[in-house]
PLY file of the C-alpha trace (Angstrom):
ply
format ascii 1.0
element vertex 108
property float x
property float y
property float z
element edge 107
property int vertex1
property int vertex2
end_header
127.89 92.05 113.67
124.23 93.12 113.49
122.12 93.48 116.60
119.03 91.30 116.81
116.73 94.34 116.72
118.44 96.15 113.85
116.29 97.21 110.84
118.21 94.86 108.52
117.52 91.84 110.71
113.85 92.83 111.11
113.46 93.24 107.33
114.88 89.76 106.74
112.50 88.31 109.33
109.50 89.98 107.69
110.37 88.65 104.24
111.40 85.20 105.44
109.54 82.35 103.74
109.24 80.60 107.10
106.72 83.28 108.13
104.41 82.32 105.28
101.53 79.92 105.75
102.28 76.28 104.93
101.30 75.56 101.34
99.83 72.30 100.11
100.21 71.27 96.47
96.87 70.38 94.89
96.72 70.46 91.07
92.94 70.10 91.04
90.25 71.84 88.98
88.41 74.81 90.42
85.80 77.29 89.31
85.81 81.00 90.01
83.86 84.08 89.10
84.56 87.76 89.35
82.64 89.67 91.98
79.26 90.74 90.63
79.31 88.29 87.72
77.11 85.24 87.16
79.42 83.23 84.88
81.77 80.69 86.47
85.17 80.24 84.78
87.51 77.25 84.95
90.95 77.13 86.48
93.35 74.84 88.31
94.48 75.11 91.91
98.27 74.79 92.08
98.64 75.11 95.84
96.66 76.36 98.80
97.33 77.53 102.32
95.26 78.76 105.22
95.61 82.31 103.90
95.26 81.92 100.15
95.61 80.06 96.89
97.81 79.92 93.80
95.82 79.05 90.69
95.98 79.19 86.91
93.36 80.24 84.40
93.11 80.84 80.67
91.53 84.21 81.44
93.58 87.22 82.47
92.65 88.68 85.86
93.71 92.04 87.21
95.49 92.40 90.54
92.98 93.45 93.24
90.12 91.67 91.44
87.71 90.06 93.89
86.67 86.51 93.08
84.55 83.70 94.47
86.33 80.34 94.32
84.82 76.87 94.58
86.08 73.33 94.15
82.58 72.01 93.44
81.83 69.91 90.41
80.09 71.86 87.58
77.34 69.20 87.31
76.16 69.58 90.93
74.05 72.47 92.25
76.14 75.23 93.81
76.40 75.13 97.60
77.05 78.60 98.99
79.08 77.25 101.94
81.44 75.65 99.43
82.71 78.98 98.08
85.47 81.24 99.37
85.89 84.97 98.75
89.39 86.00 97.68
91.30 88.95 96.24
93.95 88.54 93.53
97.19 89.86 95.02
99.71 88.90 92.34
100.00 87.73 88.76
103.05 85.78 87.59
104.14 83.94 84.48
105.18 80.33 85.12
108.40 78.89 83.70
108.95 77.16 80.38
107.87 74.65 79.04
104.43 75.05 80.64
104.20 78.83 80.31
100.92 80.08 81.75
99.65 82.89 83.92
99.34 82.11 87.62
97.38 84.13 90.15
98.00 84.46 93.85
94.77 85.11 95.75
94.36 85.93 99.41
91.23 84.67 101.15
89.01 87.44 102.54
0 1
1 2
2 3
3 4
4 5
5 6
6 7
7 8
8 9
9 10
10 11
11 12
12 13
13 14
14 15
15 16
16 17
17 18
18 19
19 20
20 21
21 22
22 23
23 24
24 25
25 26
26 27
27 28
28 29
29 30
30 31
31 32
32 33
33 34
34 35
35 36
36 37
37 38
38 39
39 40
40 41
41 42
42 43
43 44
44 45
45 46
46 47
47 48
48 49
49 50
50 51
51 52
52 53
53 54
54 55
55 56
56 57
57 58
58 59
59 60
60 61
61 62
62 63
63 64
64 65
65 66
66 67
67 68
68 69
69 70
70 71
71 72
72 73
73 74
74 75
75 76
76 77
77 78
78 79
79 80
80 81
81 82
82 83
83 84
84 85
85 86
86 87
87 88
88 89
89 90
90 91
91 92
92 93
93 94
94 95
95 96
96 97
97 98
98 99
99 100
100 101
101 102
102 103
103 104
104 105
105 106
106 107
């Protein structure tokens, strides 16, 4: 039997999904732009938590890319307080039949 403070038990605790922030499913449009760029690109928020966001886009982003994300409507003037800074921390391919690239981004 493993002790409560053993490395194996600690590793399982650290990787436990219960330690992750609670995620809320959204499936709503978003806009984002790469740091230093003017052009806003379209995407879709899949889920969001206090610490980050999972979203899809037709454009391929590199891991560690810094982005500004907003849920504001493209027809309204941009409100700076409505944007969040984030860093892409993972890139995954969703399952069939809706195969698309998903990006995990951590809020800065």
